[in-house]
Structure formats: structure tokens, C-alpha cells
C-alpha angles and dihedrals in degrees: 000000000000116000122208124192112239113257095037117117114217143170122237114218104208117186109201114209137174126209117240117179088342095307127106117242131180113274112222103236097181088066090056129093132196093027113178128187120192141159117226135199129173092280108037151000119238118202115221132207110239145171133200115255112253092218100046117030093201095059126087123202109207122186119222123195103214097201092061094053120091120228111273147075122307138192127206120237125189125179140158144131134275121192088349094305120118120236133182134190117262103214137324131190116276127236134199132224105213138183114252088233095042094110091051089051093049092050091049091053092046093050091047092051091047091052091048093048092051092048091048090049091053093049091051090053093047092048091051089060095052113109109181136050089241092056091049090050094047093047114110106212093175095070124101100029119131122252113276113265119253113201139174130182 
């Protein structure tokens, strides 16, 4: 999956193919009407302006303004009509709009979780060695944990 940093504009090059006897063949876009290109995520569909490539008449070039896209994963959807019959894309590769600091945030979360896991394991071990009610009541299971993470995107 391609990852694009939020804020970067880009052009999607979308080859449109049809299957004939199990083999992909170029689909003649100039013969089509009502063509729509959109990117979709779990919440919405975003229509894109596009043009047909002058070199290959089965390729759409759709412009995406990266600053208008939310972070997340998107699928590409293409549909239209040819000779009055509706057609729709089968499936295109997905892409993701990511934060430029997403990797740093993920590493911070992983490290925090790892430290918490280790502290919890040590507390479990320590508690298993306690033998009296007085020792159990006096045991402070809250110690040793890392400071809570503070994040902003």
C-alpha cells in the first residue's frame, strides 16, 4: 500500500481494464459517459476531478489535494456508462494518507506498552511471593509504571 504524507498533492494514474476471456484488456474511456472517479474510506466518498491520459485512452489521471484528505486508508472507485450500460471498477490498490510523525507516535506507543507490560509482570511476580494479608495490603502495585503519554497530531 502506498503511503502519502498529509498535505502533499498528488495525481492518481488509474488504468481501467475489462476482462475478456479471463485476460485484462484496455477499456476505451472516450466511448464512456457519466464517468465518476472517487476515493472512499469507511466514512465518505470524495469525488475527484480527472482527465483521460492523451497517450493511453484507458488511463485516468485524477488529481488529489492532500490537505483536504483526512488521515486514513482510501480505496479508488471508478464508474460510468458505455453504450447506455452501467459499469463499475472491480478493485484498485488502496493508499493511505499518513501524518508525517505517525511513525514516531507509533514507536512511542509501542515503547509505552512494552514498559507497562514489564512493570505488570514484575508486580505479578512480587505479589505471588507475598504470604500474609498484611503484606498484600501494604503492597503498592501502582509504582514503577512510566509517565502517561501526551500526544498531539
